[in-house]
C-alpha positions, 0 to 999 in steps of 0.5 A, spaced: 453 282 716 455 277 721 451 280 727 445 280 722 446 272 721 447 271 728 440 274 730 437 271 725 439 264 727 437 266 734 430 268 732 429 261 728 432 257 733 429 259 739 422 255 739 426 249 737 430 249 744 423 250 748 421 245 753 416 240 750 412 242 757 412 249 754 410 248 747 406 241 747 406 238 740 404 232 736 404 225 739 404 219 735 403 212 737 401 205 735 395 202 737 394 194 738 387 192 738 387 186 742 380 184 743 372 185 743 369 184 750 364 182 749 361 184 743 362 189 737 361 195 741 367 195 746 375 194 743 381 195 748 388 194 746 395 197 747 398 203 746 406 204 744 410 209 741 410 217 744 405 214 749 404 208 752 398 204 756 392 202 754 386 204 750 378 202 750 374 204 745 366 204 746 361 205 740 358 212 741 351 212 743 350 219 740 352 217 733 348 214 728 353 208 725 351 206 718 353 202 713 352 198 706 356 192 708 363 193 705 363 201 707 360 204 713 361 209 718 362 209 726 362 213 732 366 212 738 368 214 745 375 213 747 379 213 753 387 212 753 390 210 760 397 212 760 402 208 763 397 202 765 398 195 763 394 192 758 389 187 761 381 186 760 377 192 763 384 195 765 381 202 763 374 202 766 377 207 772 381 212 768 381 217 774 385 212 778 391 215 774 393 219 768 388 219 762 385 222 756 378 221 753 375 223 747 370 222 741 372 220 734 368 218 728 370 214 722 369 210 716 371 203 714 371 198 708 372 191 707 377 188 703 374 181 703 380 178 699 385 180 704 380 178 710 381 185 713 377 191 715 381 198 713 379 204 718 380 211 719 377 216 724 378 223 726 376 226 733 378 230 738 380 230 746 374 232 750 377 230 757 384 229 761 387 228 768 390 234 770 397 232 768 394 231 761 389 237 761 393 241 756 391 236 751 384 238 751 382 240 744 387 236 741 385 233 734 385 225 734 387 221 728 387 214 727 388 209 720 389 202 721 386 195 720 382 190 723 379 183 722 372 182 722 369 187 728 363 183 728 366 177 730 364 176 738 370 172 740 376 176 737 379 181 733 386 183 732 389 189 728 393 195 729 393 203 727 397 208 727 395 214 731 396 221 733 394 227 737 396 234 735 394 241 737 388 244 734 
């Protein structure tokens, strides 16, 4: 009986003891949206938590954004430059370091009484530097808030995000 219990424990415990590089799992991180440069089609900000660096979001030219004023749909292309400091245009040449790229689409709704826009997006990783190539195909999810994204000067906000194997 004791042998069966020990064998069962080893069978259950084995996957937990594997190194993350052997079985990469979900990565949870926070995105701090810092500025639109120069208009509503370009956002950038910092990434902290399970991954650090900076992120850039561009409106997806293949998407068809639409909205009714307080509710809308958006489509983006994102690049996360891993380990880079957060500076304007700092993620414009991601091939100079570690990065992942992908696409997402989501919805937003305006909370006029709070002066905030809530958004949620789903997507996937479509490209990466060789050290993060295992993430190609990972699902992407974000949920957060921002000030008016159509303000041409400044947008602030944040999102909780994660990448997970599909």
